[in-house]
C-alpha positions, -999 to 999 in steps of 0.1 A, spaced: 131 -116 -654 105 -123 -683 66 -121 -669 68 -94 -642 35 -83 -631 27 -55 -634 7 -53 -606 13 -80 -583 -9 -103 -569 12 -112 -540 -15 -109 -509 -45 -117 -523 -48 -150 -512 -52 -142 -474 -80 -118 -482 -95 -137 -508 -132 -132 -491 -129 -95 -485 -149 -69 -507 -148 -29 -507 -178 -13 -488 -182 20 -516 -198 20 -546 -168 43 -556 -151 29 -587 -112 32 -598 -106 25 -637 -78 28 -657 -59 15 -682 -29 -10 -682 -2 -25 -701 11 -54 -689 26 -88 -695 -2 -102 -670 -37 -112 -683 -59 -94 -654 -86 -91 -675 -120 -104 -659 -139 -130 -680 -111 -136 -700 -112 -167 -725 -75 -162 -726 -68 -161 -688 -53 -188 -674 -65 -184 -639 -98 -166 -633 -99 -176 -600 -67 -162 -593 -77 -128 -613 -112 -122 -590 -92 -130 -558 -70 -102 -569 -98 -81 -574 -113 -91 -538 -82 -80 -523 -73 -47 -542 -109 -36 -539 -108 -44 -500 -72 -28 -497 -87 7 -520 -124 4 -501 -139 9 -540 -144 -13 -571 -117 -16 -595 -116 -18 -635 -91 -28 -655 -89 -17 -697 -62 -39 -701 -32 -47 -735 -13 -77 -730 21 -72 -738 30 -112 -752 64 -106 -769 94 -128 -757 115 -92 -764 101 -71 -735 124 -47 -735 119 -40 -771 83 -40 -771 81 -11 -747 103 6 -764 79 6 -793 51 8 -775 62 43 -758 64 57 -793 27 56 -796 7 84 -783 -22 66 -766 -1 55 -738 -19 35 -707 -23 53 -675 -3 25 -659 24 7 -681 55 -16 -682 89 4 -690 113 -24 -695 147 0 -698 179 -17 -691 197 19 -698 175 39 -683 169 64 -716 138 60 -722 124 65 -687 147 100 -687 132 110 -721 97 104 -711 103 123 -677 121 151 -703 85 152 -723 63 154 -692 47 118 -708 48 101 -667 42 114 -633 69 125 -607 61 98 -580 79 127 -555 42 145 -561 27 121 -545 46 110 -515 16 110 -491 2 83 -512 33 58 -515 42 53 -475 59 21 -487 77 26 -515 88 62 -500 106 40 -470 122 20 -496 136 46 -515 154 61 -483 167 26 -475 177 24 -516 216 15 -516 221 28 -551 213 58 -571 204 43 -604 170 52 -592 164 88 -594 165 111 -624 192 132 -633 165 156 -624 164 146 -593 127 130 -598 118 98 -593 91 84 -623 87 46 -619 76 19 -594 111 3 -596 119 -36 -590 134 -39 -557 158 -62 -538 168 -70 -502 202 -84 -491 205 -95 -457 241 -93 -458 273 -86 -484 273 -109 -511 286 -115 -545 274 -145 -572 311 -149 -589 338 -167 -575 365 -191 -587 357 -225 -601 378 -255 -600 375 -295 -613 376 -311 -576 377 -346 -589 406 -339 -606 422 -318 -577 411 -348 -549 425 -373 -573 462 -357 -575 461 -347 -543 461 -311 -550 448 -279 -525 428 -247 -537 452 -226 -540 449 -195 -517 475 -172 -532 490 -162 -567 518 -180 -562 503 -211 -551 478 -208 -587 507 -207 -609 522 -239 -589 488 -255 -592 484 -248 -626 521 -254 -635 514 -292 -617 481 -299 -638 500 -291 -668 523 -319 -661 495 -340 -653 478 -334 -687 497 -320 -714 470 -315 -739 455 -288 -712 457 -257 -703 451 -254 -668 430 -220 -666 404 -207 -690 381 -177 -690 347 -175 -692 356 -136 -711 371 -120 -738 376 -87 -724 410 -84 -715 403 -55 -689 379 -89 -668 404 -113 -677 434 -89 -664 414 -84 -632 413 -119 -621 447 -116 -613 472 -90 -598 454 -65 -579 419 -89 -581 392 -67 -593 406 -33 -583 420 -30 -616 406 -2 -640 419 6 -680 399 36 -687 379 66 -671 363 37 -642 345 47 -615 370 35 -582 341 40 -556 347 79 -552 356 92 -587 366 83 -619 399 79 -634 418 69 -661 429 33 -640 458 24 -661 474 58 -656 466 57 -617 474 21 -610 509 15 -637 525 -7 -611 496 -29 -606 490 -32 -643 525 -39 -650 527 -72 -619 498 -81 -635 509 -86 -671 539 -95 -659 524 -125 -641 498 -134 -675 530 -134 -694 547 -160 -674 514 -186 -671 511 -176 -715 547 -186 -719 539 -219 -696 511 -226 -720 487 -222 -688 465 -206 -701 455 -207 -739 472 -188 -770 439 -172 -779 434 -172 -743 407 -139 -748 389 -156 -776 373 -189 -758 335 -190 -767 313 -200 -732 306 -233 -751 345 -241 -755 352 -235 -720 328 -258 -709 333 -283 -739 373 -279 -722 361 -284 -690 339 -314 -692 371 -331 -706 395 -322 -686 412 -300 -707 409 -273 -677 406 -273 -643 406 -236 -633 376 -208 -643 383 -173 -624 355 -147 -616 326 -172 -632 294 -170 -620 290 -192 -591 257 -213 -605 278 -229 -630 301 -253 -604 271 -273 -606 270 -274 -638 301 -279 -653 318 -315 -663 287 -334 -645 283 -349 -679 318 -363 -676 314 -378 -640 335 -347 -631 323 -322 -598 333 -284 -599 332 -264 -570 333 -229 -564 364 -220 -540 387 -193 -524 397 -164 -549 433 -165 -545 451 -137 -527 470 -113 -544 509 -107 -550 515 -91 -517 492 -113 -500 464 -87 -505 427 -96 -501 403 -96 -529 381 -65 -534 343 -75 -548 317 -55 -567 297 -69 -542 258 -59 -528 258 -47 -491 231 -55 -466 198 -36 -469 178 -30 -502 184 -19 -540 163 -2 -565 168 -9 -601 149 9 -626 154 -17 -653 119 -26 -648 94 0 -640 63 8 -634 49 36 -648 16 65 -643 11 85 -677 6 118 -669 -27 122 -689 -44 96 -656 -71 105 -640 -65 101 -601 -27 99 -605 -28 96 -565 -51 65 -564 -31 46 -594 1 53 -570 -17 39 -534 -27 10 -554 9 3 -565 29 14 -535 10 -18 -514 33 -40 -533 60 -25 -516 46 -34 -480 63 -56 -459 37 -81 -455 32 -79 -496 68 -88 -499 74 -112 -471 39 -135 -488 50 -132 -524 86 -145 -512 81 -169 -481 49 -175 -489 19 -182 -460 34 -187 -425 25 -218 -408 20 -238 -443 50 -226 -460 75 -213 -438 78 -203 -399 96 -182 -377 126 -200 -354 134 -188 -316 157 -160 -327 130 -147 -351 148 -160 -381 123 -180 -411 126 -210 -426 109 -233 -446 85 -257 -441 88 -284 -466 122 -305 -457 126 -318 -493 127 -306 -532 99 -327 -538 74 -313 -509 87 -279 -518 74 -284 -555 44 -298 -541 35 -268 -522 48 -244 -550 23 -260 -570 -6 -256 -544 2 -220 -530 -3 -194 -558 11 -167 -542 47 -187 -553 37 -193 -589 43 -154 -592 76 -139 -607 87 -118 -581 85 -79 -584 99 -72 -549 123 -100 -541 142 -109 -506 177 -127 -511 171 -142 -478 143 -164 -489 160 -170 -523 192 -184 -504 171 -206 -482 148 -218 -517 183 -226 -536 198 -243 -510 172 -269 -505 163 -267 -543 197 -263 -562 226 -262 -543 262 -262 -552 293 -279 -540 317 -254 -524 348 -256 -508 361 -228 -487 397 -230 -468 397 -270 -478 362 -275 -463 336 -292 -486 299 -284 -480 273 -281 -508 247 -250 -500 234 -218 -525 260 -197 -540 247 -165 -523 254 -179 -489 293 -196 -497 298 -159 -507 288 -147 -472 321 -169 -459 345 -145 -481 325 -114 -485 329 -85 -454 321 -49 -452 356 -36 -460 363 -59 -493 327 -54 -507 328 -30 -531 293 -21 -542 278 4 -569 304 8 -593 283 -10 -624 254 7 -612 265 42 -607 283 36 -635 250 29 -657 232 59 -641 262 85 -651 266 70 -684 228 68 -694 228 110 -681 253 119 -705 240 141 -738 248 132 -771 272 159 -775 294 145 -741 290 112 -753 306 123 -785 334 142 -762 344 110 -745 341 86 -777 364 113 -798 390 113 -766 387 82 -755 379 57 -783 421 54 -801 436 53 -761 412 21 -755 419 8 -789 457 12 -784 455 -2 -748 440 -28 -752 460 -39 -785 494 -33 -769 483 -51 -737 484 -87 -755 514 -80 -772 528 -76 -735 511 -107 -721 525 -129 -753 558 -116 -749 553 -98 -786 568 -70 -767 589 -62 -739 578 -49 -704 611 -31 -707 591 -7 -729 565 -4 -703 571 30 -695 575 43 -731 538 24 -739 524 43 -708 536 77 -721 523 71 -755 494 64 -739 486 98 -727 494 113 -758 468 98 -780 438 117 -768 426 145 -743 417 116 -716 410 144 -687 383 161 -708 365 123 -703 372 122 -669 362 155 -659 328 145 -676 319 118 -656 330 131 -625 306 163 -630 280 143 -636 287 123 -604 282 152 -589 250 159 -598 243 122 -588 253 126 -551 
C-alpha cells in the first residue's frame, strides 16, 4: 500500500466552493506521504490541494494551516521506524508498523494520544470500532492509539484458490477434481500424458502450508497455533489427520506427481513450469495469478474448486467475513504534545464517514456510479477504456485508498481485470473475490487466525518470547525434518506413534501454549 494519504482527500471535490465562516485557525505539523503544502513547487496538483483545504475548512469551520514533512522513501515502514526515533514528532504522523510493536511502544511511553479519550470527537471511527471484526486494532492495554486503515467486506470472501491449466485439461478431456481421490487420479493421468512433468507444484516452501493443501484442508496446525478458540500444538491434537495427510503426500511423491524437491521451488520456477506444460495444478495460490500463468505460451489457467478431503469433508478457509475490519499496519497517530488534539481527531474522523468512503471508492453518483432498484451500486462505465477515462477525469479516483470497500473493488476488477474461473464445471470470467463467494459460507469461513496470531505475538514480552523459543524451536525443527522424511519414504509411517512421543519430549511445549492462551484472554 504505497503512498497512503495521511489525510484523505476523498470528499473534497463535491464541496470545492465551500469556505469556513470564522477566523479561527487550526495549525499543526504533519509527517506524510502526500504533499499537502500550499504553493509548493513540488506539489503535483495545487488545485487539488486548494480544493481539499476548502473542503476541510468548511467542515471544521476554521482555517487550516499545515507544516508538512514529506515521506518520500520507497520503504515506508523503515522510514517510519527511523522517524519515530526522533524527539520532534509531528503533531500528526504516519506509522507503518506491520507487527504493531512500535505503536505499542509509543503508547507505553505516552508519546501518542489514546483516541478513546476523545470519543465525542470521532463518531464515525467509533462506529467502525464497534463493528470491527478483529482485535488487532486494540493495544494490549485496551487503548486505541491510531486511526487505522479500514476495509468493508460485503460477504465472506477469500483470495486464494486452486489453479488449473484449463487448456491442458480441456485438450485431454479432464475435469477439475472434486475430492482427493479424483485429484490423485487426475495427477496420475497427467503424468502419463506428460512424463517429464510434475503435475502438482506449490508456491510455498513451507511444509506446514503444503500439507494444509491436502488432508484436513486448511485445518491442520503444527506448533502452538490458534485454532479459532485457543492455542494448541496441532500436531499432537490432530495426529491422525496429520498421519493421513503425510501418507497421501508420500503416495504423490513415490509416483512422481510432486517433485523430489517439492518444497524448494521459487515462484519464478513454478511459473516457468506452469508456462511450459511441466505442471498443471497449483494448490492454494493467489487467485489473481490465474490470469497471468502460462499466457505467453497460449495456456489458460483458471481458479477452480478446492477438492474435498479424504472423508469428503468440506475445506476450511481463513476467510474475511462480512463487515468492517481495521488494520493497524498503517496508522495516523496524534502526538501527545500536539495542541488541540480534539480538533485533529475531529478532522481525521471525517475520513471514516460513509459519505467519504462511498465517494472515495465509487466516485460521484450519476457520473461514476449509480444505484439500481434494489439499492445496489453499479459502475456507469461499461468498458475498461471508458472506466480509465473517468479515472483520469475524476480526481477522487486517483487517490490511494485509506478506507476501502471491497464491494466496489470486486465490481471494478470484474470490469478491468477479470480472471478465468471454473466452479462445478461452469466456466466464467469474473473478479476472484466474487469467485470465492461461490464456495465460502459462514460455516466454512474461519476468520481471524492470522490477525489474532499477529496481535498475540506482538504483545509478548522479551522474556515470554525467550521461553517460547527455548521450548518450541527444537520441537519445530525436529518435526519439520521428520515430516519430510515421512513424505519422501525415508522413514516408514509405521514409526508415526514413536515420532509423536519423541516430539512431546523435546521441550516443555505446554508452557509455550499457556503463554499464548494467557495473552489471548487479555485480547478478549
